[in-house]
Structure formats: structure tokens, C-alpha cells
N, C-alpha and C positions, 0 to 999 in steps of 0.2 A: 531753469526750465527753458526747453526749447521745442520747437515744432518743425517739422518737415512739410512744406506746402507745395501744391502744384497750382500753378497758374500761367496761362500762355504756353502750355506744353512743356514748361521747364519745372524743375524742383529746386527750391530754396530753403535755407535754414534760417527760421525765424526766431529771434530772442527778443525778450521785452526790453524796450528802449533803444534797440538797434534800428538802423535804417537798412533797407535792401532796395535795390533796383530791379525791377520786375518788367517784363514787356508791357507795352502801353495799354492801360485800362481807361475806359470812357468815364472818369470822373473828374471834377474840379479840384483845385487846391483847396485845402483845409476840410475836404469832405471826410467823413468817418465811414469806413467800409467794414465788411465782415467777409473774410475767406473761409469758405467751409469745406475746401477739398483738401483736408489734412490727413496726410499718410502716415505720420509717426509723431508721438509725442514722448519725449525723454525728460525725466526729472530725476537727476541723480542715478540711483540704482533701478528706478521703475521706468520701464520702457512700455508703451503701448504702441503695438503695430497694427494698423488698419488693415481690413480685408475687404475691399480695398482702400477703403477710408475708415478713420476712426469716427464711430457713430457719436453725434452730439457735440462734436470739438469744433471750436471756432476760433479764429485769429482776428482780432479786432485791430484795425489800423487806421492811420490818418495818412491822406495824400499830402505829401511835403512839396513836391516839384513833379512838373512835366517837362521833359526836355529831350534832347538828343545826345547820343553818345559821340565819342570821338570819330572821326573819318577813317574808315580802313579802305585800303587800296586793293583792288581785285585787278591782278595783271594776267592775262593769258598770253602765251608765247609758244609758238611752234618753230622749231629751228629749221633753217634753210628754206623756209616758205614765205619769208616776209609777212608773217601773220603775228601781228600785236595788237592787243585791245586792253585799254586801261580805262577802268571804272572806278568810282569812288561810292561809298555808301555811309550813311550815317543812320544808325538804328534808334528809333523812337523808344523812350523808356519812361517809366512812372516810378518815382522814388517814394517809399513807404516806410513810415515810422511805426514799428510795432508797439501797440499800447498795452495789449492784455491778451493772454492765452487762456480760453475757457475750455475746460474739460468736461 
């Protein structure tokens, strides 16, 4: 069984027992949270598609970690104008362990 959830403006595939990295959520480590923005639930041959969300569905998860991703380099360059800008960025994330999918 899996669910497609939406959090932080992005969509993620959640399966029981798996961990997913989502955009930063304001919760502490070891907090239990419920995600209620469920777009789709798939279970073998049965698929429930929300219009826009599945009513009454929840994904229960535990916050495992709060951290930052690897650094990415943003380099802007224009030829023949001596224009170069180099910036780095590290995105914050929250690691969730999916405990249960409730339909």
C-alpha cells in the first residue's frame, strides 16, 4: 500500500516503513504527526484518486531527523562582460518515517 502526499508544495510517495525527506516542517525529532493532504492511495489493483484529496485519509509518520541537504552551487555567467556570480545553497529538510496509512 502506498499514498501520494502533498506537503511543502511538492508531492511524495509514502509507503509504510519507508523514510522520506520533505521540506522543513515545524516539529521536533520523535514527534508523531498526521499528514492529511492525501492525493492518491494505491493498494494492489485498487486505486483511490482524490478530487482533489481523498476524504478521511491520513498518513501517520514520525519525525526522524531535521537537517540540511548537500550544498548546491548556483553559478551565473555572461560571456564577454566579466559577469560571474557564485552562490551556494543548502536546503533544510525533515526526514519522516511513515508508520501507518489510514483510509
